[in-house]
N, C-alpha and C positions, 0 to 999 in steps of 0.2 A: 458356463456350461449349459447346453441345451439338452433337454430330455424330451423325447417325443413319444406319443401314443403308438403302441405296436412294437416299440423297441424292447429288447430283452437285455437285462444286466445281471451279472452275478453280484448279489448283495449279501452281506453278513447280517442275518436276522437276530443274532444274539444281542441282548438277553431275551429269553422267551419264558413263558409259563405254560404248564399243562400240555395240551395237545397241539399247541402251535408248532409250526414247522421251524426247525432250528438250523443254525449253521449258515454256511455260504450257499445260497440257492439262486436259481434263475428266477428273476422277477420280470414278468411281462407288464409293461406300463399300460394301464387301463384308462387312467384319467385323461381328459381332453387336453390338448396343447395349451388352450387358454389358461387352464388351471396350472399346468406344468410350468408356465412362464412366471407365475406369481411366486412370491416367497412363502408359499404354503407347504403342503405336503404332496407327495406323489402317491397315487393310489395304484397298487399293483396286485397281480395275481401270482401266487407262489407256485413254482414248479418243482417237480421231483423227477428222479430218473425213471424212465419208462419201465425198466425191469422191476421196479418196486411196486408197480400197480399191475396185477395179473389180468384184470378184466376192465372193460370200459364201463363207465357209469355216465348218467346224464349230467352229473356235476363236474365232469372232467373233460379235458380236450387233449388228446394225444397228438404230438407233433413230431414228425420225422426230422432228422438233421437237415435234409434237403429243403425242408419247409421253414426252417428257423435259422440256419447258420450255426447252430450249437453243435458241439462234438458228438452228442448222443441223443437218442430218442428221449423226449421229455413229455411229461404229463402235467398240464397246468390244472391245478386244483381250484376250480372256480368258487368253491366254498371257503377258500383260504385267501380272503382279500386282506391286504395290509395297507395302512397309511404310513408312509415312510418319509423321513426328512431327506431332502435332495442331497445332503452331504454324505449320506450312506452310499450313494451311487458312484461308481468309478467314472472316469472321464469319457470312456468310449463304450458303446453297447457291444455285447457279445453276439447279438443276432437281431432279427426283425421278422415279424410275421406279415404275411400278405393280408390284403383286405378280406379275402375269402376266409382265411383261418381266424382272423379277428372277429368276423361275423359268427363263427362257431363259438368262440369264447364269449362274445356278447350274449348269445342265446343261452349258454350254460350259466352265466352270471344271473341273467334274468330268471332262469329256472330256480336257482339257489335262493334268490331274494323274493321270489313270488311276484315278480313284475310282469 
């Protein structure tokens, strides 16, 4: 199975602790393809339903269904980065972001990490 940067998969994040996002969530693959090909982990950004986030913040990127291929508006929480084993990912992605939207995510991640 090949997993590529910019693809979105629905991944079960359980078990979790504290304020971590739980359940089956959209995960945007952030790690570069060179890492994704190795038997390491996939670094992703956790998403949530757009209706759950009333306003926009510098830490989030709102994505419309037409921009992602997902069935509903999604907000990627760029402060919720997760390293996940590739076996958690289904065979096929549910969507993909354009390079332009990925640039927005990258900017928000840099903001969150102080880079």
